[in-house]
C-alpha positions in Angstrom: 2.4 -35.2 26.0 4.8 -33.2 23.9 4.1 -32.9 20.2 7.2 -33.7 18.0 8.8 -30.7 16.4 8.6 -32.5 13.0 4.9 -32.6 13.3 4.7 -28.9 14.2 6.9 -28.0 11.3 4.9 -30.1 8.9 1.7 -28.5 10.1 3.0 -25.0 9.6 4.3 -25.9 6.1 0.9 -27.4 5.2 -0.9 -24.3 6.5 1.3 -22.0 4.5 0.8 -24.2 1.4 -3.0 -24.1 1.8 -3.0 -20.3 2.3 -0.7 -19.8 -0.7 -2.9 -21.9 -2.9 -6.0 -20.1 -1.7 -4.5 -16.7 -2.3 -3.2 -17.8 -5.7 -6.7 -18.7 -6.9 -8.0 -15.3 -5.7 -7.6 -11.8 -7.2 -5.9 -9.4 -4.8 -5.8 -5.6 -4.8 -5.0 -2.9 -2.2 -5.9 0.6 -1.1 -4.4 3.3 1.1 -7.1 4.3 3.5 -5.0 7.1 5.0 -4.9 8.8 1.6 -8.6 8.2 1.1 -9.4 9.9 4.5 -7.1 12.8 3.8 -8.8 13.5 0.4 -12.4 12.8 1.4 -14.1 16.0 2.5 -16.5 14.3 4.9 -13.5 12.6 6.6 -11.6 16.0 6.8 -14.6 17.6 8.5 -15.0 14.8 11.0 -11.3 15.0 11.9 -11.7 18.7 12.4 -14.5 18.1 14.9 -12.3 15.6 16.8 -9.4 18.1 16.9 -11.8 20.8 18.3 -12.6 18.4 21.2 -8.9 17.7 21.8 -7.9 21.3 21.7 -10.6 22.2 24.3 -9.4 19.4 26.6 -5.8 20.5 26.2 -6.8 24.1 27.0 -8.5 22.9 30.2 -5.5 20.8 31.2 -3.3 23.8 30.6 -5.3 25.8 33.0 -5.1 23.0 35.6 -1.4 22.7 35.1 -0.9 26.5 35.6 -2.9 26.3 38.9 -0.6 23.5 40.0 2.5 25.5 39.1 1.3 28.6 40.8 0.5 26.8 44.0 3.8 25.0 44.0 5.6 28.3 43.7 3.5 29.8 46.5 4.3 26.9 48.8 8.0 27.2 48.0 8.0 30.9 48.6 6.0 31.0 51.9 7.3 27.7 53.4 9.2 29.5 56.1 6.4 32.1 56.8 3.4 29.8 57.1 2.4 27.9 60.1 2.4 24.1 60.0 -1.4 24.2 59.7 -1.2 26.6 56.7 1.5 24.5 55.0 -0.5 21.3 55.5 -3.6 22.9 54.0 -1.7 24.2 51.0 -0.1 20.8 50.4 -3.5 19.1 50.5 -4.8 21.6 48.0 -1.8 20.8 45.7 -2.4 17.1 45.9 -6.1 17.7 45.1 -5.2 19.8 42.0 -2.8 17.1 40.8 -5.4 14.4 41.3 -7.9 16.5 39.3 -5.4 16.9 36.5 -4.6 13.2 36.4 -8.3 12.2 36.6 -9.2 14.5 33.8 -6.4 13.3 31.5 -7.2 9.6 32.1 -10.9 10.2 31.5 -10.2 11.9 28.2 -7.2 10.0 26.8 -6.9 6.6 28.4 -7.9 3.5 26.4 -11.7 3.4 25.9 -11.8 7.0 27.3 -13.8 9.9 25.9 -11.4 10.4 23.0 -11.8 6.9 21.8 -15.6 7.1 22.2 -15.9 10.3 20.2 -13.6 9.1 17.5 -15.8 6.0 17.1 -19.0 8.0 17.1 -17.8 10.6 14.6 -15.7 8.4 12.3 -17.9 5.3 12.2 -20.3 6.7 9.5 -17.3 7.8 7.5 -15.6 4.4 7.7 -18.9 2.7 6.7 -19.1 4.9 3.6 -15.5 4.1 2.7 -16.1 0.4 3.2 -19.1 0.4 0.9 -17.1 2.3 -1.8 -14.2 -0.2 -1.5 -16.6 -3.2 -1.7 -18.3 -1.6 -4.8 -15.0 -1.1 -6.6 -13.7 -4.5 -5.7 -16.9 -6.2 -7.0 -16.9 -4.2 -10.2 -13.2 -5.1 -10.8 -13.7 -8.7 -9.8 -11.2 -8.6 -6.8 -11.7 -11.1 -4.0 -9.3 -9.5 -1.4 -8.4 -5.9 -0.8 -5.5 -5.1 1.6 -5.1 -1.7 3.3 -1.5 -0.5 2.7 -1.6 2.1 5.4 -2.5 -0.5 8.1 -0.6 -3.5 6.8 2.7 -2.4 5.1 3.4 -4.6 2.0 6.9 -5.5 0.9 6.0 -5.0 -2.8 2.9 -3.8 -4.6 2.2 -3.4 -8.3 0.3 -0.1 -8.5 -1.7 -1.6 -11.4 -3.8 -3.1 -8.5 -4.1 0.1 -6.5 -7.8 0.9 -6.1 -7.3 4.0 -4.0 -8.2 6.5 -6.7 -11.2 4.4 -7.9 -12.5 4.4 -4.3 -12.2 8.2 -4.1 -14.0 8.5 -7.4 -16.8 6.3 -6.0 -17.0 8.8 -3.1 -17.3 11.7 -5.5 -13.8 13.1 -5.1 -12.0 14.6 -8.1 -8.7 12.7 -8.5 -7.6 14.0 -11.9 -4.4 15.5 -10.4 -3.3 12.2 -8.9 -4.0 10.0 -12.0 -0.8 10.9 -13.8 1.3 10.1 -10.8 -0.4 6.7 -10.5 0.2 6.0 -14.2 3.9 6.9 -13.9 4.2 4.4 -11.0 2.5 1.7 -13.1 4.7 2.3 -16.2 8.0 2.4 -14.1 7.3 -1.0 -12.6 9.4 -3.6 -14.6 6.6 -6.1 -14.2 4.3 -4.0 -16.4 6.9 -3.4 -19.2 5.9 -5.6 -22.2 8.8 -7.1 -24.0 8.7 -6.7 -27.7 8.6 -10.1 -29.4 10.8 -10.4 -32.5 8.6 -11.6 -35.3 10.2 -13.8 -38.0 10.5 -12.1 -41.3 8.2 -13.4 -44.0 10.0 -14.8 -47.0 8.2 -15.2 -50.3 7.8 -18.7 -51.6 9.6 -17.9 -54.9 12.6 -16.4 -53.1 12.7 -19.4 -50.7 12.9 -21.9 -53.6 15.6 -19.8 -55.3 17.7 -19.8 -52.1 17.2 -23.5 -51.7 18.6 -24.2 -55.2 21.6 -21.9 -54.6 22.3 -23.8 -51.3 22.1 -27.2 -53.2 24.6 -25.9 -55.8 26.9 -24.7 -53.1 26.7 -28.1 -51.3 27.9 -30.1 -54.4 31.5 -31.3 -53.9 34.1 -29.7 -56.3 35.7 -32.0 -58.9 39.4 -32.0 -60.0 38.7 -33.5 -63.4 39.4 -31.1 -66.4 36.4 -30.2 -68.4 35.8 -32.5 -71.3 36.3 -31.0 -74.8 33.9 -32.0 -77.5 35.6 -33.3 -80.7 35.6 -31.0 -83.7 32.9 -31.6 -86.2 34.4 -32.5 -89.7 32.8 -30.9 -92.7 32.7 -33.3 -95.7 34.7 -32.1 -98.8 33.0 -31.8 -102.1 
């Protein structure tokens, strides 16, 4: 039985509404885990260990590839000199070398291969420490959700809610050289610029009453009647 498209659309809208209401009632912040790992000394040391394994594997693969190239050149050079039996043996050797190379590469770098296993073993303790630091900062700042900007790109972020430096502080990293840069980002965001409210000027009560009287006089309609002259006062004669 097909579900009507209108029902599907309504369900999607309802789900989005529920999610938006849920997020609206929660305080959200973000971090940049890539920056945290790059500045955290223990993470740098762990990555150096991983690189040492990778460099050694690449060195071994380079030796294997060189042996393959040398044998291919030898076969090409002596193809007309060797007997069929010699050529057949050399070609088998070449196939074997290529299989060894492919097998070694897959064992080291294929999904769930040795590289993935070593990364998990070495980085897991580091990731756990970072997670504990993130949780501690989020709890102290009363945030309910913390996104990772390096994993999940965000269309817009207000750096006022960037906890990256606070997490690094929690891990014992000196971040004084990055604090000014963060403050500049916060101040440049229009959302953080406070508009100055125009406060009404206070007028003294006496001045207000005087202005009111002046306005009442001004509002009186002008009259065209000439001013009345008072009759002269007669002085009795003696």
